[in-house]
C-alpha positions in Angstrom: 45.5 20.3 140.1 43.6 17.5 141.7 45.4 17.6 144.9 45.3 21.4 145.4 41.7 21.4 144.3 40.8 18.9 147.3 42.9 21.0 149.6 41.0 24.0 148.8 38.0 22.3 149.2 39.1 20.9 152.5 40.2 24.2 154.0 37.3 26.3 152.6 36.3 27.4 155.9 39.9 28.4 157.3 40.1 32.0 156.7 44.0 31.7 157.2 44.6 29.4 154.3 44.4 30.7 150.9 44.8 29.0 147.5 46.0 30.0 144.1 46.0 27.6 141.4 47.7 28.6 138.4 49.2 27.4 134.8 51.9 30.2 135.0 55.3 29.3 135.3 56.1 30.4 139.1 53.9 31.8 141.6 55.3 34.2 144.2 53.3 34.5 147.7 54.2 35.9 151.2 54.1 34.1 154.4 54.5 36.6 157.1 57.7 38.3 156.3 59.0 35.8 153.6 58.6 35.9 150.1 58.3 32.3 148.6 58.4 31.6 145.0 57.3 28.2 143.4 58.7 27.3 140.1 57.4 24.3 138.4 60.4 23.0 136.7 60.3 20.5 133.8 57.7 17.8 133.0 57.8 14.4 131.3 55.6 16.1 128.7 58.2 17.7 127.1 58.3 21.1 129.1 62.1 21.9 129.8 62.8 23.6 132.8 63.4 27.3 132.7 66.0 27.3 135.5 69.6 27.3 134.1 72.2 25.1 135.1 75.3 26.7 137.1 76.5 30.4 137.7 73.2 31.4 135.7 70.9 29.9 138.3 71.1 32.5 140.8 70.7 35.4 138.3 67.5 33.7 136.8 66.1 33.5 140.3 67.0 36.8 141.3 65.3 37.9 138.0 62.2 36.3 139.3 62.5 37.5 142.8 62.6 41.1 141.2 59.7 40.4 139.0 57.0 41.8 141.5 59.2 44.6 143.4 56.1 45.3 145.7 56.0 41.9 147.0 59.9 42.7 148.5 58.3 45.4 150.7 59.0 44.4 154.2 60.5 41.3 153.3 63.1 39.6 155.4 63.9 36.4 153.7 63.4 34.7 150.3 62.8 31.2 149.4 62.8 29.7 145.8 61.0 26.2 145.8 61.3 23.9 142.6 60.9 20.2 142.5 62.3 19.8 138.6 64.8 17.2 139.7 62.7 14.9 141.9 65.1 14.9 145.0 65.6 17.1 148.1 68.3 19.8 147.8 68.4 23.0 150.2 71.2 25.5 149.4 71.7 28.9 150.5 72.6 31.7 148.0 73.4 35.2 148.5 70.3 36.5 149.5 67.8 33.6 149.1 67.3 29.7 150.0 67.0 27.6 147.0 64.8 24.3 147.8 64.5 21.3 145.3 61.7 19.2 146.5 61.4 15.5 145.9 58.3 14.0 144.1 55.7 12.4 145.8 56.1 9.4 144.0 59.1 6.8 143.7 59.3 6.5 140.1 57.4 8.5 136.9 58.0 8.7 133.4 60.0 11.9 133.8 62.4 10.3 136.3 62.8 7.5 134.8 63.9 8.7 131.8 66.5 11.0 133.3 67.7 8.2 135.5 66.9 9.5 138.8 65.9 7.3 141.7 64.4 9.6 144.2 62.8 8.7 147.6 59.3 9.6 147.2 58.5 12.6 150.1 56.6 15.5 150.4 58.2 18.7 152.4 56.6 21.0 154.9 58.0 24.4 155.5 57.6 25.8 159.1 58.0 29.7 158.4 58.2 32.1 161.4 58.8 35.9 161.4 62.5 35.3 160.9 61.9 33.1 157.9 62.5 29.4 157.2 62.5 27.6 160.7 62.5 24.2 159.9 61.9 21.7 156.7 60.2 18.5 157.6 60.3 15.4 155.1 57.4 13.1 155.1 58.7 9.8 153.3 56.3 7.3 151.4 58.5 4.3 150.9 
């Protein structure tokens, strides 16, 4: 929350950038003709991920993408983003891209508890009229 609020204040005079800070499980928004859904995933405070494992994962994401059908109008591509597992992973599904982002810290209670040793990084997504053009990762180690 603190980082999002600081960015919101920093960019308050930039009309092309908007912020929506929410406590909801997931947040859909559009960039050009791309629908992006951010999903929180699990936390170290006992909140389990709603994203199922295996084959059910794709059905779960599709149900979220259909949650607000009005947002699908004019959409050429869809991206589902989570950082539940604290590593980078990008897979193409039947009609959307699924991206798992790394954590910005090398270790925390959640990743330590699960035995994950991710490389701390931040992802930047370059989106143009055709969808996701590039993913850039900035590493902090």
